[in-house]
N, C-alpha and C positions, 0 to 999 in steps of 0.2 A: 848420957853418961860421958864424962870426959875421958881422955885417953890415959889418965893416971890410974883409973880403975880397970882398964881393959887388959885382957890377956895379951902377952907379948910373945912374938915368935921371931927367932933369929934369922930364919931363912924362908924364902918364898915356898920352897918345897914343904916345909913343916906346916905353914899356914894353909896351903892348898890341901894337904892331907886332912887337916882338921875340918876345913870347910866341906870337903867331899863327904866325910863321915857324918857330919852334922846335917847336910842338905839331903842326904839319901833317906832320911827318916820321912815316911809318907805323911806324918801328922804335922810336919813343919809348914807353917803358912807363909812365912817370909824367909827367903834364902839369904845366906850370909855372903858377903864379898870381902875381899882383902884390900888393904891399902897400906902404903909405906908411910910411916910416921918419921918425918925428918927430925923432929924434936928429940925422939927417943932412939932413933936409928934402929927401929924394929918394925915388924909387920903387925898390924892389928886387924881385927875383923869387925864388921858392922853389918847391920841389916841393909839389904839392897835399897830400901826406900830412904835410908839415912845417908846414902852416899853423897858426900859433899863435893862441891867443885874443887879442883886443885888450887892450892895457894900459889902465889907468884914464884916462890923459890922452888916448888915442885916442878913447875913448868920450865924454869931455867935449867934444872937438873936434867929433865928429859931432853931438852934441846942440846945440852952439852954432850949427853950420851949419844945422840944421833950424829953429831959432828965427828965423833971418834972413829 
């Protein structure tokens, strides 16, 4: 599923609450994780097994934030 169809969360707190509620269901086989979408400037969720490696601009953003 591309991120065009994925649910969008404005804050990390909102996405973490959604993930917590989803993952506490004992029948869930794969946990959800969150990731920042640079393209849409929102948080998305994905299955843990689908977690993709960070893209180059995400790595640069992290480095920029570390230097602050």
